[in-house]
N, C-alpha and C positions, 0 to 999 in steps of 0.2 A: 514657453521655453521648450526647446527640443533636447532630446537625449541621443547621443551618438551611438550608444550601445543598445541594450535591451529596451523594449518599449512595452506599453500596456500596463494595466492596473497593478500586476504583481511587481513590476520593476519600480514603480513610484511609491508603493506603500511604505517601505522602510523610512525613506526620507520625509515623506509627508507625516507619518506617525511621529517621527523624531521631532519634527518641527512643532507639531501639536503639543508634544510633551514639553518642549522648551517653553512654549507660551504658558502652559499650566504651571510649570515650576517658577518661571520668572514673575508672572503677574500674581500667581497664588502666593509667592513669597512676599511680594510687596503688600498684598492684603493682610498677610499674617503679621508683618512688621507694623502696619498701621493699627491692627487690632490689639497689639500689646499695650499694657498700661503706660509704659514709657515709649513714646513715639520718636525718641531721639534718633534711633538707628534708621527709621523710615525717612525722616527728614534729611539725614545725611546722604542716604542713597539718592533721594530725589534731587538734592542739591548737586550731587556728583553728575547726574544725568543732565542737569541744567533746567529742572522744573521747579519753579517757585511755588511753594505751598502757602496756603492762606490759613491763618489762625484767628480765632475769636472765642473768647471765653463763653462757655455755655451755649454755643451755637450748634444747632442740629444734633448730630450724634456725639461727636467729640472733636477735639482740636488736634491736628489741623483739619480744617473742614473737608469732609468727603464730598466728592462730586460737586464742586463749587458752582460750575456753570448750570448744571441741572437744578441745583438748589435754587438759583435765581429764577429759573423758568417756572418751577413749581410755586415759588413764593408769589409770583405775579398772579397766577391763577387763584391761589388761596385768597389773597387780598381783594382781587377783583370780585370774587364770589361774595365777599363780605361788604361790597359796595365802595371799596376804596379806589380812588383814582391813582393807579400805580404809575402814572406819568408824572405825578406830583409828589407822592409819598409811598413808602412801602414798609410799614411796620412789621410785616410778616417775614422780612429778611433781617437777620441781625446786623448786616452791614448796610441796610437801607438802600439797596440797589434799585434804581428806577428802571422801568421797561425801556430797553433800547434795541429790542428785536421787533419782529412783526407784531402788530396789535392782535393778530389772529391768535397768538399764543395766550393772550389774556382772556380771550373769549372761549377757547376750547375747554371742555370739562376736565381739565387736568387736576382740579381740586379734589377729585375722587381719589387721586393718588396722594397729593399734598406732600408737604415737607415731612410729615410723620412717617412716610414710606420712602424717604429719600435713598437710604442705603440699599434697600431691596430693589428699587427702580434702577439705580445706577448700576448695580451688579448685573441685572438682566440686560441692560443696554450694552454694557462692556462685554459680557460673555457672548452676546449675539455678534458684536463687532469682531471679536477675536476668532469665533468660529468662521465668520465670513472671510477673515484674513487667511485662514488655512485654505479655504476653498479657492481664494483668488490666487495665492502664490503657489501652492501645490508643488514644492520642489521635487524634482526627479533625479537630480545628480548632486554630488557633493558640492560643486560650485554653486548650484542654485540654492541648496540648503544654506550655504554660508551667506549668500546674499539675503535670503529670506530671514535668517536669524539676525543679521546685522540691522536690517531695516525695521524689523518688528519690535526691537527694543530701543529704537532711536528716540531722540528727544521729542520729535513731533508726535510720534505714536503714543509714547508714555504720557505726554502732556494732554493729548485728547482723551485718553482713557482715564487719567487722574481727574480731569475736570468733568468727564461724562458730558462733553459738549454735544450739542445736537448734530454736529458734523459727523459723528460716528453713526448716528441714525440714518443720515442721508447717504453715507458711504454704504452702509449695510443694505439699504433698499435699492440703491443704484446697482451695486454689484450683484445682488440677487436677480434683478431683472436682466442683467447682461448674461448671467449664467443660465437663467431660465429661457433666454431668448433662443437658445439652440434647440428648444424642445416643444415649441408650439407657436401658433399664430397669436395667441392671447398675450404673449410676453411683451411685444411692442406696445400694446394698449396699456399694460401694467406699467411699463416704463414711462409713457407719457403721463399717466395718472400720477405716478410717484413724483415726476418732475414738476408737475403743476402744484401738487399739494406741498412739496418741500419748497418750491419756489415762492409760494405765498407765505411761508414761514421764515425763510432766510434769503429769498430773492435770487441769489446766485445759481441755484439749481435749474433755473429757467434756461440756462445755457445748454442743458441736456436736450432741448428741443431741436438742436441741430441734427440729431439723429433721425428726425422725421423726413429728412431729405432722401432717405432710402425708399420712401413710399412713392407710389405713382402720383402723378400731378394732382388728380382729383382728391385723393386721400390726404395728400400734403396740405392742400388748400383748406380742406375741412378741419384738419387738426389745427392749422394756424388760426383759422377763424374762431373756432371754439376757444382756444387758449387766449387769444386776444380779447374775446368777449369776457371771459372769466377774470383776466387780469385787470381789464378796464373797470369792470364792476367792483372788484376789490379796491382799486384806487379811488373810485368815487365814494364808496362806503366809508373808507378809512382815511380819506385825504387829510382831514384835520389832525388825526392822530399821527399820521406819517410825518406831517410838518413838525409836530412837537418832538417826535422821536429823533428827527434829523439833528435837533439841537442838543440831544443827549449822547450822541455818538462820541466815543473816545477820540482824543486828538492823535493824529498820526505822528510817529516818531521814527526817523530814519535809523536812529541808534537803538531802537527797541527790537522786539522779537516779531517783526512784521516783514512781509514781502509784497511785491506788486510794483507795477510801473509808477504809481504815485510816490512810492518810497524812493525810487531812483531820482525823481524830480526834487524831492525834499533834500536828498543827499547833495545834489548840486547846489541848492540855494543855501542850506544851513551848514553843510559840511565843507563844501568847496568854496562857499561864499561868492558864488556867481550871481550876477545881476539877473533879474527876471528875463531880460532879453537874451542874455547869454545862455541861461538854462533852457529857454525855449528853443533856441537854435541848436543847442547840443542834443536836446531830446528829439528834435526833428531829424537830425543826422543819425541818431541811434535807431529811430523807427525806420528810416529809409534803408539803412544797412540791414536791419532785421528783416524787412520785407524782401529785399533782394536775396538774402541768404535763405530765407524760408522757401521762396518760390524755386530757387535753384535746387534745394534739397528735395522738395516735393517732386521735381522733375526726375531727380536721380532715383528716388524711391520707386517710381513707376506705379504699378498696380499692387494694392495691398488687399489681403483677405480679411474683410470685416465680418464675415459670416461665422467664424469660429468664436469660441468663448474668449480666447486671448485677444482676437481682433475687436470684439465688442467691448471688452474691458479697456483696451487701449483707446478706442474711440471715445468712450464715456469719460475716462480719466483725462484725456486730452481736452475735451470740451470743458470739463470743470476747471482744470488748471489754467488754460488759456483765458477762459471767461473771467475767472477770478483775478488773474494777474492784471488784465487790462481794465477790469470793471471797478476794482476797489482795492484798498489796502487790506491785507489779510493777516490775522494772527498766525503764529507758527504752526498751530495744530491743523490748520487747513491743508498743510502740505501732505496730509495722509492720502489725498487723492492721487498723489504721485504713485502710490502703491498699486493702483489699478493699471498703471501703464507699464510697470516693470516686466511682467511676463511677455507681453507683446513686443516691447522694445528689445528685450534680450533675444527673443526668437528671430526677429528681423535682422539683428546684428550678427547672429550666427549663420544666417542664410545668405547674407550679402557678402561680397568680397572686396578686397582692396581698401581704398580710402574711405568709401562709404561705410564699410563695416567698422573701421576705426572710429569714425565720427559717431556712430551709434553706440559703440562701447564706451566712448567718452561720455555720451549722454547718460548711459546707465550708471557710470561712476559718479556723475554729477547729481543724479537723482538721489543716490545714497548720501552724497555730501550735503545736499539741501535738507535732507531729513535730520542730519546730525549737526548742521552748522550752528544752531543756537546753543549747543553744548559748549562749543568753542567760545562763542560770544559771552556766555554766562561765566565761564571760568576765567578767561584771560582779559575780559573787557569790563564786565559788569561788577563782579565782586571786588576786584582791586580798586574800584572807584575811578578808573581812567575817564569815565564819561562825565565826571564832574567839571572838568576843565572846559573853558569856553572854546579854546582852540585844541582840537584833537592832535595827538602825536601822529607823525606820518605813518607809523606802523599800524596804528588803530584805524586811521582813515583808509589805508590800503586794504585792511580787512573788509571794511564795508564796501569798497569798490569791487573787491573780489567776490563778495557775496552777491552783489547785484549782477555781475558778469555771469556767474554760475546760473542764476535764475533765468537771465535772458537767453543763454545757450539752451537750457532745457526747454524753455517755452518755445523757442524757435523750432526745435525738433518736433515738439508736439503740435505746433501750428502747421508744420509741413504735413503731418499725418492728417490733420483736418482738411487741408487742401486736397490731399489725395482722395479723401472720402467724398468731398464735394464734387470733385472732378469725375468720380466714378458713379455718382448718384443718378438715378433715372431722370430727375428733373433737369439737372445740368446737361445731360446728354440730349434730352428733348429740346432744350433751348439752343444748344450748340448746333443741333441738326437743322433747326429752323433758320438760324442765321447763316448756315453754310449753304442752304439750298439755292439762293439766287446766284452764287458764284458757280454753281454746277450746271446751270441752265445754258444750253447751247443755242445760239441764234440760228434760226432757220433761214436758209437762203431765199 
């Protein structure tokens, strides 16, 4: 983000410090409410934000369950260490959740932490994430502070922090490598290593390897070969477990707190009651319009600076969001990766002029809306019971259509950013130069 007035460390300290204080007060307040003997106020606040808490008598530290997703991960390692097949049973978890992430989590020595250290582990992960959030957003003006404050207490962010989902670990590692990338040659290696490790745990971080296109051809081929070898070896070793895990994945619901292209397809079939042929044709039309709009926007954007911290964060965030959107259905907390794109999008929007600037500012506004949209769904759709009816009311259906349209717009802008990056990459320029050479050869008389 840019500042029209003063610049430099002294100019941005007040707003950055104020933003950090806001996070301490807000999330510290949530922790204090949960720690009270009566957690009623805590649950009312979480319900107001749109985050569903999980309760179970005598489970872990107290009820509602703290750091629910992290608790499941630690329980898998605990039980596997005792010789239990956590793909069939999980007595270490009060809710008996079976392993539905990567089997590597079962085999990592996480049992040294275990469920007995759940609260301490969750607090460490959340604090690291919130510190990285300050480093990523770093508001310098009142407008930037307002945006940072709005998104940092959004439903998607609170949901991720409340669950201590592994997505906050991936966000922290990826953002750290982007910021470190401005300070040395080892940073890209750390980024590829983090992408590979996180990719073997939750798969979607492998999308981050698109950043390897910035390398020279020989280095890119080496990175691609090593990564492919590791992923292939992982698939061979864990193939049987991966097949079992596929059957344990939760069912996609277009009316739930999920986003992604598969959710759009479900909305067409189950919400609009289109036939498979009609939904396939409509999806093809949407993808065609998406591709045309994306390439046109990429052409209008021109050359972007991916060497700065904002540019690196925008690139990584775009890779995560676009990869997740088209690769799978995603629970709402995964929208936290939109946070990485905000500083870069805002900076480009302020630098451009005319219609392009307006389109980018709309994208910034929709990023904020995507981070908050599940609050609207929870209050006006979920709690009143509107989703119990077989045929949804037109207004409810319109909400889901609007939610999908918002995501497609944001993803189109981020995909255009990726196209700009690919077009500027050494590998693309090398290939384009080779294909262009024959047309430049003049015939000798």
